[in-house]
N, C-alpha and C positions, 0 to 999 in steps of 0.2 A: 471673866475678866475682859474688859473692853480692849479692842485692838488699839495699838499705839497709832497716833496720828503723825503724819509726816509734817514736820515744821519748816521744811525748805532748806535746812542746814545741810551742807555738804559733809558727809562723813570724812573723818581724818584720812582714811586710807584711799580716798578718791583724789585723782589729780585732774585738774582742768587742762586736758591736753590741747584743746584749741588755743587757750590763752598762753600756755607754755610755748606752743609753736610760734605764735605771733611774737612773743618776747624774744625767742631765739632768732627769728628772722630779722627783727628790728636791730638786735645786737650786732648781727653779722652785717647787716646793711650799713649801719653807722661806721663800723670798722672799714668796710669796703669804700665807703664814701670818703673817709679821711685819707685812705691810701690813694685814691684817684685824684683828689684835690691837691694832695702833696706832689704826687708823681707828675701831674700835668702843670705844676707850678701855678695853680690858681690861688692857693693859700700858702704863704711862706711859713717856714718852721717857727719863726718868731711869733707869728700870730697864733699858731696852735699852742705854743708854750704860754702865751699870755692868757688864752682861754683856759688852759689847764690850771694855771695858778690864780686865776681871778677869784676874788672873794666877794664880789659885788652881790649884795642880797637879791637884786632883781634877776640875777642869772642862776640862782641856786636851785630852783624848783626842778627836780629831775636830773640835776647835773651829776649827782653821785653815781647814779646808774649809768649815765653816759660816759663818765670818766672811767668807770670800771670796764665798760664795753670796749673802750679803745686803749686799755692799758698796754696791750701788745704793740700797738702802733707807737706809743711813747717809749716803750722799751726798745723797739727797733730804732727809733730816732736817737736814743741815747747811744747806741752803738754804731750809728751811721757815720761815715767820714765827714759829712757836711755839718755835723753838730759841733 
């Protein structure tokens, strides 16, 4: 019986840890960036809300992941006295 050839596919049980690490860092970085931009009054709450609610097709690529990444930020804004 001939030996099986490796076809380059990643077995289901393996996780791409470097890629997962980059995603986790990017997610945390985006959340931290939103916090700083809001806290330092660089971007107003109204602008964050317009971005969150925008349905402009030109802004949709990757937005779902970004919105998910900053969901805690918007949850915090919902409860902040300034909202």
